[in-house]
C-alpha positions as CSV (number, residue, x, y, z in Angstrom):
1,X,174.6,9.0,140.2
2,X,173.9,12.8,140.3
3,X,175.4,14.1,143.5
4,X,173.7,16.8,145.5
5,X,176.7,19.1,145.1
6,X,176.0,19.0,141.3
7,X,172.4,20.2,141.6
8,X,171.4,23.3,139.8
9,X,168.0,25.1,139.8
10,X,165.4,23.5,137.5
11,X,167.3,20.2,137.4
12,X,165.0,17.1,137.4
13,X,166.3,14.4,139.8
14,X,165.7,10.7,140.0
15,X,168.3,8.8,142.1
16,X,169.0,7.2,145.4
17,X,169.8,9.4,148.5
18,X,170.0,8.9,152.2
19,X,167.2,10.4,154.2
20,X,169.1,12.2,156.9
21,X,166.0,13.7,158.5
22,X,162.2,13.5,158.2
23,X,159.6,15.7,160.0
24,X,155.9,16.1,159.4
25,X,154.5,19.7,159.3
26,X,151.4,21.6,158.3
27,X,151.0,24.6,156.1
28,X,149.3,27.8,157.2
29,X,146.2,26.5,155.4
30,X,146.2,23.3,157.4
31,X,147.6,21.1,154.6
32,X,150.1,18.4,155.8
33,X,153.5,18.1,154.2
34,X,156.9,16.5,154.9
35,X,160.3,18.2,155.6
36,X,163.2,16.0,154.7
37,X,166.9,16.4,154.4
38,X,168.7,14.3,151.7
39,X,172.3,13.4,152.0
40,X,175.1,12.0,149.9
41,X,178.9,12.3,150.1
42,X,178.8,15.7,148.5
43,X,176.5,17.3,151.0
44,X,172.9,17.7,152.0
45,X,169.8,19.4,150.6
46,X,166.4,20.3,152.1
47,X,163.4,18.6,150.5
48,X,159.7,19.1,150.6
49,X,156.9,16.7,149.9
50,X,153.9,18.9,149.4
51,X,151.5,16.2,148.3
52,X,151.9,13.5,151.0
53,X,148.9,11.5,149.7
54,X,150.2,11.2,146.2
55,X,150.5,7.6,144.9
56,X,154.2,8.2,144.2
57,X,154.9,8.8,147.9
58,X,155.6,5.5,149.6
59,X,156.4,4.8,153.3
60,X,159.9,5.7,154.5
61,X,161.8,6.8,157.6
62,X,164.9,8.8,158.5
63,X,168.1,7.0,157.7
64,X,166.5,5.0,155.0
65,X,168.0,4.9,151.5
66,X,165.4,6.0,149.1
67,X,164.9,6.5,145.3
68,X,163.8,10.1,145.1
69,X,162.3,11.9,142.2
70,X,161.7,15.6,142.0
71,X,162.8,19.1,140.8
72,X,165.4,21.4,142.2
73,X,164.1,24.9,143.2
74,X,165.5,27.9,145.0
75,X,164.2,29.4,148.2
76,X,165.9,32.3,150.1
77,X,169.0,31.7,148.0
78,X,169.3,28.1,148.9
79,X,168.6,25.1,146.6
80,X,165.9,22.6,147.8
81,X,164.2,19.7,146.2
82,X,160.4,19.5,145.5
83,X,159.8,15.7,145.8
84,X,157.2,14.1,143.7
85,X,158.1,10.4,144.1
86,X,159.9,8.5,146.8
87,X,160.3,4.8,147.8
88,X,162.6,2.9,150.1
89,X,165.2,0.8,148.2
90,X,166.8,-2.5,149.2
91,X,170.4,-3.4,149.9
92,X,172.2,-3.8,146.6
93,X,170.5,-0.9,145.0
94,X,173.0,1.5,146.4
95,X,176.7,1.8,147.5
96,X,176.9,3.2,151.1
97,X,180.2,4.9,150.2
98,X,178.3,7.3,148.0
99,X,176.3,8.7,151.0
100,X,178.9,9.7,153.6
101,X,180.3,13.2,153.2
102,X,184.0,13.2,153.6
103,X,186.6,16.0,154.0
104,X,188.1,17.2,150.8
105,X,191.5,17.0,152.4
106,X,193.4,13.7,152.8
107,X,192.7,12.4,156.3
108,X,196.0,10.6,156.8
109,X,198.0,13.7,155.7
110,X,196.2,15.9,158.1
111,X,196.7,13.5,160.9
112,X,200.5,13.2,160.2
113,X,200.7,17.0,160.3
114,X,199.0,17.0,163.7
115,X,201.5,14.4,165.0
116,X,204.4,16.5,163.7
117,X,203.3,19.4,165.8
118,X,203.0,17.2,168.9
119,X,206.6,15.9,168.3
120,X,207.9,19.5,168.5
121,X,206.5,20.3,171.9
122,X,209.1,21.3,174.5
123,X,206.9,20.5,177.5
124,X,207.3,16.8,178.3
125,X,204.0,16.7,180.2
126,X,201.9,18.3,177.5
127,X,203.6,16.2,174.9
128,X,202.8,13.0,176.8
129,X,199.2,14.2,177.3
130,X,198.6,14.7,173.6
131,X,200.4,11.4,172.8
132,X,198.2,9.6,175.2
133,X,195.3,10.5,172.9
134,X,196.7,10.9,169.4
135,X,199.5,8.2,169.5
136,X,198.6,5.6,172.1
137,X,194.8,5.4,172.2
138,X,193.8,3.4,169.1
139,X,190.1,3.5,169.7
140,X,190.2,7.3,170.2
141,X,192.4,7.7,167.0
142,X,189.9,5.7,164.9
143,X,186.9,7.7,166.2
144,X,188.7,11.0,165.9
145,X,189.6,10.5,162.3
146,X,186.0,9.5,161.4
147,X,184.2,12.1,163.4
148,X,182.5,15.3,162.2
149,X,182.9,18.6,164.1
150,X,179.2,19.2,164.2
151,X,175.8,17.7,163.4
152,X,175.4,20.6,161.0
153,X,176.6,24.2,160.6
154,X,180.3,23.5,159.9
155,X,182.6,20.6,159.2
156,X,179.7,18.1,159.3
157,X,181.5,15.4,157.4
158,X,183.9,12.4,158.0
159,X,187.3,14.0,158.9
160,X,185.6,17.2,159.9
161,X,186.7,17.1,163.5
162,X,190.3,16.5,162.4
163,X,190.1,19.2,159.7
164,X,188.7,21.7,162.2
165,X,191.1,20.8,164.9
166,X,194.1,21.2,162.6
167,X,192.9,24.6,161.4
168,X,192.4,25.8,165.0
169,X,195.9,24.5,165.9
170,X,197.5,26.3,163.0
171,X,195.7,29.6,163.7
172,X,196.8,29.3,167.3
173,X,200.4,28.7,166.2
174,X,200.2,31.9,164.1
175,X,199.1,33.8,167.2
176,X,202.2,32.7,169.1
177,X,204.4,34.3,166.4
178,X,202.6,37.7,167.0
179,X,202.0,37.6,170.8
180,X,205.1,36.5,172.7
181,X,203.4,36.1,176.0
182,X,201.4,33.1,174.8
183,X,202.7,29.8,176.0
184,X,202.9,27.9,172.7
185,X,202.8,24.3,174.1
186,X,199.8,25.1,176.4
187,X,197.9,26.9,173.6
188,X,198.5,24.2,170.9
189,X,197.8,21.4,173.3
190,X,194.5,23.0,174.2
191,X,193.7,23.6,170.5
192,X,194.3,19.9,169.8
193,X,192.2,18.8,172.7
194,X,189.4,21.4,172.7
195,X,186.8,19.3,170.8
196,X,187.9,15.7,171.7
197,X,184.6,15.2,173.6
198,X,182.8,15.3,170.2
199,X,183.9,11.7,169.5
200,X,181.3,10.9,172.3
201,X,178.9,13.8,171.8
202,X,178.0,12.8,168.2
203,X,177.2,9.3,166.8
204,X,179.0,7.9,163.8
205,X,177.9,8.3,160.2
206,X,175.5,8.1,158.6
207,X,173.5,9.1,161.7
208,X,175.9,11.8,162.9
209,X,173.4,12.9,165.6
210,X,173.7,13.7,169.3
211,X,174.1,10.8,171.6
212,X,172.4,10.5,175.0
213,X,175.6,11.6,176.8
214,X,176.1,14.3,174.3
215,X,172.7,15.7,175.1
216,X,173.1,15.4,178.8
217,X,176.8,16.5,179.2
218,X,178.1,18.0,176.0
219,X,181.5,17.8,174.4
220,X,183.1,20.5,176.7
221,X,182.4,18.6,179.9
222,X,183.2,15.2,178.4
223,X,186.4,16.5,176.9
224,X,187.5,17.9,180.3
225,X,186.7,14.5,181.9
226,X,188.7,12.6,179.2
227,X,191.7,14.9,179.8
228,X,191.5,14.3,183.6
229,X,191.6,10.5,183.0
230,X,194.7,10.6,180.8
231,X,196.4,13.0,183.3
232,X,196.0,10.5,186.1
233,X,198.1,8.1,184.1
234,X,201.0,10.6,183.7
235,X,203.1,10.5,186.9
236,X,204.0,13.9,188.3
237,X,201.8,15.9,186.0
238,X,201.7,19.4,187.6
239,X,198.3,20.3,189.2
240,X,198.6,23.9,188.1
241,X,199.2,22.9,184.5
242,X,196.2,20.5,184.7
243,X,193.9,23.3,185.8
244,X,195.2,25.6,183.1
245,X,194.7,23.1,180.2
246,X,191.3,22.2,181.6
247,X,190.4,25.9,181.9
248,X,191.2,26.4,178.2
249,X,188.8,23.5,177.3
250,X,186.1,24.8,179.6
251,X,186.3,28.4,178.3
252,X,186.8,27.7,174.5
253,X,183.2,28.8,173.6
254,X,183.9,32.1,175.2
255,X,180.5,33.1,176.5
256,X,178.0,31.5,178.9
257,X,175.2,31.9,176.4
258,X,177.3,29.8,173.9
259,X,177.5,26.9,176.3
260,X,180.8,27.8,177.9
261,X,181.1,26.8,181.5
262,X,183.8,29.4,182.1
263,X,184.8,32.6,180.3
264,X,188.4,32.9,179.3
265,X,190.7,34.0,182.2
266,X,194.0,33.0,180.6
267,X,195.6,34.6,177.5
268,X,195.8,31.1,175.9
269,X,192.1,30.4,176.6
270,X,191.1,33.7,174.9
271,X,193.4,32.9,171.9
272,X,191.8,29.4,171.6
273,X,188.3,30.9,171.7
274,X,189.1,33.3,168.9
275,X,190.7,30.7,166.8
276,X,187.8,28.2,167.3
277,X,185.3,30.9,166.5
278,X,187.2,32.1,163.4
279,X,187.5,28.6,161.9
280,X,183.8,27.7,162.6
281,X,182.5,30.9,161.0
282,X,184.8,30.8,158.0
283,X,183.9,27.2,157.3
284,X,180.2,28.0,157.7
285,X,180.4,30.7,155.1
286,X,182.5,28.5,152.8
287,X,180.0,25.7,152.9
288,X,177.0,28.1,152.4
289,X,178.6,29.9,149.4
290,X,179.8,26.7,147.8
291,X,176.2,25.4,148.1
292,X,174.5,28.2,146.1
293,X,174.9,30.0,142.8
294,X,172.8,32.9,144.1
295,X,174.9,36.2,144.0
296,X,172.3,38.1,146.1
297,X,171.6,38.3,149.8
298,X,171.1,34.8,151.3
299,X,169.1,35.9,154.4
300,X,169.9,35.9,158.1
301,X,172.4,33.4,159.4
302,X,172.2,32.4,163.0
303,X,175.9,31.7,163.6
304,X,177.1,34.8,161.8
305,X,174.2,36.8,163.3
306,X,173.8,38.8,160.1
307,X,172.2,38.9,156.7
308,X,174.9,37.5,154.4
309,X,176.0,37.5,150.7
310,X,179.0,36.4,148.8
311,X,181.5,39.1,147.7
312,X,181.0,40.3,144.1
313,X,183.6,39.6,141.4
314,X,182.6,42.6,139.3
315,X,185.9,44.5,139.7
C-alpha cells in the first residue's frame, strides 16, 4: 500500500485507510462537505469530501477502514487529500497492523533503558515506588508500552508515551549534571511518573481518544492518585517525600492556564516542567517538518504560539 508518510503533492491515491475522524461542515456558501482524518502506521492526513452527494461517496463512519480515492493537495504548507471516492471495506481487505502508528524507536530497548535508570536510584523509597509501576504492575507495563503521549500534537503513536517519558527523564538527568542543588532521584522519579495518568486518560489504538475519566479528571489528577495508591503499599514511605513527588506531578504543566493544578514551588518541579515542555515542543516541530516538503512559512502553530518554518539549508 501507499503509506501517508510517502504522499507528495499531486499524487493520486487509491488505497485502504483508517478513518480516524469524521465531521460534517458547511462552506461559506452553504454547501455541505465532510472533514475527515485518515490514518495509517506512518501518520495521519486531513481529507476533504467536497461533493458529498457524489455517487462515489458511500456511507462510512469514524474508525471504519475505507477504500479511499483522491488527489493530494497542499493547503497552508500542509498536505491534505481531496477525496473523490470512498467506501467501507470488509475484514480481510486490510491488515490492521498497517494502520497503527508506532514509534520509530524499539519499544523494548527504550523500556530497558528506563529500567536501567531506576536500578541506579540511591533512594530506596523512590526506587520501590518506580518499581511498583514499571517492574511489578504487569497491566500498567502493558498499557504504558502501548500508549501514546497525546491524542494529537506530539508523540501520538504506539510507544509515544514511553518515548516521551524517556526523553524527559534524560533531559532531567542532564539538568542534574549542571545544577547541583537538584535532587536527582526525586527529579528522575517525577519525570518517569509525570504522565502515567495517560494510560487511563487516552483509550487504546486505533481509537486513541479521551476516555470519560480522562475528560472528567485528566492525566495529572489521575497520575497523582495512582502514585498515592502505590505509596500506601510501601511501608514507611516518608510523608514529606510523598508530598514532594506529588507536587512535581501536579505542577509539571507549569501554568494554571495549561491545566496545571499547581505552579512549580520546588526546583525539581520547575526542572520537570521545562524538560516536559522542551520535549513536547521539539517533537511537535519534528513531526510537522517531517510531514511537509514546504520550505516556506507553515502558518501559526498553537503549541509553539508562533508562525513557524523549517530552517533553510542554503548555506
